[in-house]
C-alpha positions in Angstrom: -22.0 -13.1 -9.3 -19.8 -14.4 -6.5 -16.1 -14.6 -7.1 -12.9 -15.8 -5.4 -9.2 -15.5 -6.0 -6.8 -18.5 -5.9 -3.1 -17.8 -6.0 -0.9 -20.7 -6.9 2.7 -21.1 -5.8 4.7 -22.7 -3.1 6.9 -19.7 -3.0 3.9 -17.6 -1.7 3.2 -20.1 1.1 6.8 -20.1 2.1 6.8 -16.3 2.3 9.5 -15.9 -0.4 7.3 -13.4 -2.3 4.6 -11.0 -1.4 1.2 -11.8 -2.9 0.1 -8.4 -4.4 -2.1 -10.0 -7.1 -5.0 -10.6 -4.8 -5.2 -6.9 -3.7 -5.1 -5.7 -7.3 -7.7 -8.2 -8.6 -10.0 -7.5 -5.7 -10.0 -3.8 -6.4 -10.7 -4.3 -10.1 -13.6 -6.7 -9.4 -15.1 -4.2 -7.0 -15.1 -1.7 -9.9 -17.1 -4.2 -11.9 -19.6 -4.7 -9.0 -18.4 -8.3 -8.6 -17.9 -9.2 -4.9 -15.0 -11.3 -3.8 -16.1 -13.9 -1.2 -12.9 -15.8 -0.6 -9.1 -15.6 -1.2 -6.8 -18.5 -0.9 -3.2 -19.7 -1.7 -2.3 -23.2 -2.7 1.1 -24.7 -3.4 2.3 -26.3 -6.6 0.4 -29.6 -6.0 -2.1 -30.7 -8.6 -4.4 -32.6 -6.1 -4.6 -29.8 -3.7 -5.2 -27.4 -6.5 -8.0 -29.6 -7.8 -9.5 -29.8 -4.3 -9.5 -26.0 -4.1 -11.3 -25.7 -7.4 -13.9 -28.2 -6.3 -14.5 -26.3 -3.0 -14.3 -22.9 -4.6 -16.9 -23.6 -7.2 -19.3 -24.9 -4.5 -19.2 -21.3 -3.1 -18.6 -19.1 -6.1 -19.4 -18.6 -9.8 -16.0 -17.2 -10.8 -12.5 -18.3 -9.7 -9.5 -16.3 -10.8 -6.2 -18.0 -10.5 -2.7 -16.5 -10.7 0.5 -18.5 -11.2 1.4 -22.0 -12.3 1.6 -21.3 -16.0 5.3 -21.7 -16.5 7.2 -24.3 -18.6 8.3 -26.6 -15.7 6.6 -29.8 -14.5 5.2 -28.2 -11.4 3.3 -25.5 -13.4 0.0 -27.3 -13.6 -2.8 -24.7 -13.3 -4.2 -25.1 -16.8 -3.8 -28.8 -16.7 -5.7 -29.0 -13.4 -8.4 -26.7 -14.7 -8.8 -28.9 -17.8 -9.2 -31.9 -15.5 -11.8 -30.2 -13.4 -13.9 -29.3 -16.5 -13.1 -32.7 -18.2 -11.5 -31.1 -21.2 -8.5 -32.2 -23.2 -5.6 -29.9 -23.8 -5.1 -28.7 -27.4 -2.3 -26.8 -29.0 -3.1 -23.2 -30.0 -1.0 -22.3 -33.0 -1.3 -18.6 -32.5 0.0 -18.8 -29.0 2.9 -21.0 -30.2 3.8 -18.5 -32.9 3.8 -15.7 -30.3 5.9 -17.8 -28.0 8.6 -18.3 -30.7 8.5 -14.5 -31.5 9.0 -13.7 -27.9 12.1 -15.8 -27.8 13.4 -14.1 -30.9 12.9 -10.7 -29.4 14.8 -11.8 -26.3 17.7 -13.0 -28.5 17.2 -16.6 -27.4 16.6 -19.7 -29.5 13.3 -21.5 -29.2 13.2 -25.3 -28.9 10.2 -27.6 -28.6 11.1 -28.5 -25.1 9.1 -27.6 -22.0 8.1 -24.2 -23.3 5.6 -25.7 -25.8 3.3 -26.7 -22.9 2.6 -23.0 -22.5 0.8 -23.0 -25.9 -1.6 -25.8 -24.8 -5.0 -24.9 -23.5 -8.2 -26.6 -22.3 -10.4 -27.2 -25.4 -12.9 -24.3 -26.0 -10.9 -21.8 -23.9 -10.8 -18.1 -24.5 -7.1 -17.3 -24.8 -5.4 -14.2 -23.5 -2.1 -13.1 -25.2 0.8 -12.1 -23.0 3.2 -9.6 -24.7 5.1 -9.3 -21.4 6.1 -12.9 -20.9 5.9 -16.5 -22.2 2.7 -17.6 -20.5 -0.7 -16.7 -22.0 -3.8 -16.9 -19.9 -7.2 -18.2 -20.6 -10.8 -18.5 -19.5 -13.0 -21.6 -19.3 -16.8 -21.1 -19.1 -19.0 -24.1 -18.4 -22.5 -24.4 -16.9 -22.5 -21.0 -15.2 -19.0 -21.4 -13.8 -16.0 -19.4 -15.0 -12.3 -20.2 -14.4 -9.9 -17.5 -15.3 -6.3 -18.5 -15.4 -3.6 -15.7 -15.3 0.2 -15.8 -15.0 1.8 -15.1 -11.6 4.2 -12.1 -12.2 2.3 -8.9 -11.5 3.9 -7.1 -14.5 2.1 -9.8 -16.6 -1.1 -10.2 -14.5 -2.2 -6.6 -14.4 -2.2 -5.8 -18.2 -3.8 -9.1 -19.0 -6.5 -8.5 -16.5 -7.2 -5.0 -17.8 -7.0 -6.0 -21.5 -8.9 -9.3 -21.4 -10.6 -10.1 -18.1 -12.4 -6.8 -17.6 -14.1 -6.9 -21.0 -15.0 -10.6 -20.4 -16.6 -10.0 -17.0 -18.4 -6.7 -17.8 -21.4 -8.7 -19.2 -21.8 -10.2 -15.7 -21.6 -6.9 -13.9 -24.8 -5.4 -12.5 -23.2 -2.2 -11.2 -20.1 -1.1 -9.4 -18.7 -1.0 -5.9 -17.0 2.3 -5.3 -14.9 3.2 -2.2 -13.4 6.3 -0.9 -10.8 6.3 1.9 -10.2 9.0 4.5 -6.7 9.0 6.0 -6.5 9.9 9.7 -3.6 10.7 12.0 -3.5 11.9 15.6 -6.2 9.7 16.9 -6.0 6.1 18.2 -8.1 3.5 16.4 -10.5 3.0 19.3 -10.9 6.7 19.9 -11.6 7.4 16.3 -14.1 4.5 16.0 -15.9 5.8 19.1 -16.3 9.2 17.6 -17.8 7.9 14.4 -19.6 4.9 15.9 -23.0 5.9 14.6 -21.7 5.9 11.0 -20.0 2.5 11.4 -23.0 0.8 13.2 -25.8 2.2 11.2 -24.4 2.3 7.7 -25.8 0.0 5.0 -25.1 1.6 1.6 -22.6 3.1 1.8 -20.9 1.2 4.6 -18.2 2.7 6.8 -15.3 0.5 8.1 -12.1 1.5 10.0 -8.7 -0.1 9.4 -5.5 0.4 11.3 -2.4 0.7 9.1 1.3 0.8 10.0 1.5 4.6 9.8 -2.1 5.8 10.1 -5.7 4.8 10.4 -8.2 4.8 7.5 -12.0 5.0 7.2 -13.3 3.3 4.1 -16.6 4.4 2.7 -18.0 1.9 0.2 -21.1 2.2 -1.9 -22.8 -0.1 -4.4 -24.7 1.5 -7.3 -25.5 1.1 -10.9 -22.9 3.6 -12.0 -20.0 5.6 -10.6 -21.9 9.0 -10.4 -24.6 7.4 -8.3 -22.1 5.7 -6.0 -20.2 9.0 -5.4 -23.5 10.8 -4.6 -24.1 8.2 -1.9 -20.6 8.5 -0.5 -20.5 12.4 -0.4 -22.9 13.1 2.5 -21.2 10.4 4.6 -17.8 11.8 3.9 -19.0 15.3 4.9 -20.4 14.0 8.2 -17.2 12.1 9.0 -14.9 15.1 8.2 -17.1 17.3 10.4 -16.6 15.0 13.4 -12.9 14.3 12.8 -11.8 17.7 11.7 -8.1 18.3 11.2 -7.3 14.7 12.1 -8.3 13.8 8.5 -5.2 14.7 6.6 -5.9 13.2 3.2 -7.9 10.7 1.1 -7.4 7.5 -0.8 -3.7 6.7 -1.5 -2.3 10.1 -0.6 0.7 10.1 1.8 1.4 12.6 4.6 4.5 13.9 2.9 2.4 14.7 -0.2 -0.1 16.6 1.8 2.5 18.5 3.7 4.5 19.3 0.5 1.5 20.8 -1.2 0.7 22.8 1.9 4.2 24.2 2.3 4.3 25.3 -1.3 0.8 26.7 -1.3 1.4 28.7 1.9 4.9 29.8 1.1 6.6 28.3 4.1 10.3 27.2 3.9 11.5 24.3 5.9 14.7 22.7 7.2 15.2 19.7 9.6 17.8 18.5 12.1 17.4 14.8 12.9 19.0 12.6 15.5 17.0 9.5 16.2 15.0 9.6 13.0 18.3 9.6 11.0 17.2 11.4 7.9 13.7 9.8 7.6 12.0 13.2 7.7 14.1 14.6 4.9 13.7 11.3 2.9 9.9 11.6 3.2 9.9 15.2 2.1 12.1 14.9 -0.9 9.9 12.1 -2.3 7.4 14.9 -3.1 8.2 16.4 -6.6 8.7 20.2 -6.4 9.6 20.2 -2.7 12.9 21.9 -3.6 10.9 25.2 -3.7 10.5 25.2 0.0 12.7 22.5 1.6 16.2 24.0 2.0 18.2 21.6 4.1 18.2 18.5 6.1 21.0 17.2 8.3 21.6 14.2 10.6 23.2 15.5 13.8 23.7 12.2 15.5 26.6 12.9 17.8 26.8 15.6 20.5 29.7 17.1 18.6 27.6 17.5 15.5 24.8 19.1 17.5 27.2 21.6 18.9 29.2 22.3 15.8 26.5 22.4 13.2 23.4 23.5 15.1 24.9 25.6 17.9 23.5 23.5 20.7 25.2 24.6 23.9 27.5 22.2 25.5 26.1 23.2 28.9 22.7 22.2 27.7 23.9 18.8 26.7 25.8 18.3 29.9 23.0 19.4 32.1 20.0 17.7 30.4 21.4 15.1 28.0 21.0 14.8 24.3 17.5 13.4 24.7 15.7 16.3 26.3 13.2 19.0 25.4 16.0 21.6 25.9 18.2 20.0 23.2 15.3 19.5 20.8 14.5 23.2 21.2 18.0 24.3 20.5 18.3 22.0 17.5 15.1 23.4 15.9 16.3 27.0 16.4 19.8 26.2 15.1 18.7 24.5 11.9 16.1 27.2 11.1 18.5 30.1 11.8 21.4 28.6 9.9 19.3 27.6 7.0 17.3 30.8 7.0 13.9 29.0 6.9 10.5 29.8 8.3 10.2 26.3 10.0 12.9 24.2 11.7 11.9 20.7 12.9 14.2 18.5 15.1 14.1 15.1 16.6 16.1 13.5 19.4 15.2 10.3 21.2 16.0 6.7 22.2 15.0 4.2 19.5 16.5 1.2 21.2 16.8 -1.7 21.3 18.9 -0.7 24.3 20.1 2.6 25.9 17.0 3.3 27.8 16.7 4.1 31.5 13.8 4.4 33.9 13.9 8.2 33.5 14.4 8.0 29.7 12.9 4.8 28.4 13.2 3.3 25.0 10.7 5.0 22.7 11.1 8.4 24.3 11.3 11.1 21.5 11.3 14.9 21.7 10.4 16.9 18.6 11.3 20.6 18.4 9.4 22.9 16.2 10.5 26.5 15.3 7.8 28.3 13.4 8.6 31.9 12.4 10.1 32.8 15.8 7.8 30.7 17.9 9.3 27.5 19.5 7.5 24.5 20.8 8.5 21.0 22.0 6.5 17.8 21.9 7.2 14.7 24.0 6.4 11.3 22.5 6.6 7.8 24.0 6.3 5.1 21.3 6.4 1.3 21.7 7.7 -1.2 19.2 10.9 -2.0 17.4 13.7 0.5 16.6 12.4 0.9 13.1 8.8 1.4 14.2 9.8 4.1 16.8 11.7 6.0 14.1 8.9 5.8 11.6 6.3 6.9 14.1 8.4 9.8 15.3 8.8 10.9 11.6 5.0 10.7 11.0 4.4 12.7 14.2 6.9 15.4 13.0 5.3 15.7 9.6 1.8 15.9 11.0 2.8 18.5 13.6 4.2 20.8 10.9 0.9 20.3 8.9 -1.2 21.2 11.9 0.9 24.2 12.8 0.6 25.6 9.3 -3.1 25.0 9.2 
């Protein structure tokens, strides 16, 4: 069956909130083998919502809406769904009882004001209880078309979908769509795509598709099959082929982050680490300490932003700073040596650069970053030149530093 997702709310159109419901629902539908053909957002306007339902059901068999189930006058998703299917709204006594109980648990008094509208549903609906809020959801099935109406807040949408919608839609599922993602760093998108072009161009089931993210690039391998085991068996040889071509540039899979991969690697290999940051301002340390158990190997992280701090804390020579400037391979090298020796760690990583938005020169432009790496007595320096905002330059330098440590250990 074909499906689409319709999110209701003017606040989404205005950009006041991020629409995460569509991503969640799409992934869950894929697990059921139900393809999503369209996603859209409509404001709190009953006529526009009705137009979207009419257009959507011309294309698809299932429409899943989120939002517009509150007690106010502009919450009209159920009402518009009832109009589309030409059904009257009727009071559900069980939902009304649950609504009153919810108010009691919250220590609030219930009145038969606007809230009672949340207990009305199109006649013949399948009703979904909502223990996390005041708005139950429902499903309307008519002549091969299914409208599923869910609340907007993700903390309510997700459990309702898992508890009610998945069991409802399983009878329409003829298999699953399973994906595996390879996370890649150290290659540009075009370079990576060129290397694996035969997989991208010739794949049918599974398919292979590249996507550029803010911090890395991913290759998504997607297979359709009757069951998960079969889908995974289709994915496996393709994954092996891609890894063979891309090698160490593949740092992880699915939702894993670079800092998780590096954290496990440091612990497994028994490497201790410290970092001295200037332009990245603590981002490397922040990434590392997000990994549980990193305290076994991560000893110290400091932000030596001023020249005085570089001299006093890290032992950078004043002559080096005077001769080459703070943003230089020489200073990056001395920072890495200084933090490793004073922290007594196997690895010392350092960053110094010009993140902007000003301060650049023709010789040292904005985006110039030097990373120093001390690794058990061996010292190396890498030069980077990033484009983008101050925040982007700092994030990219951080990812580069983490990835460089990973590669050196490997």
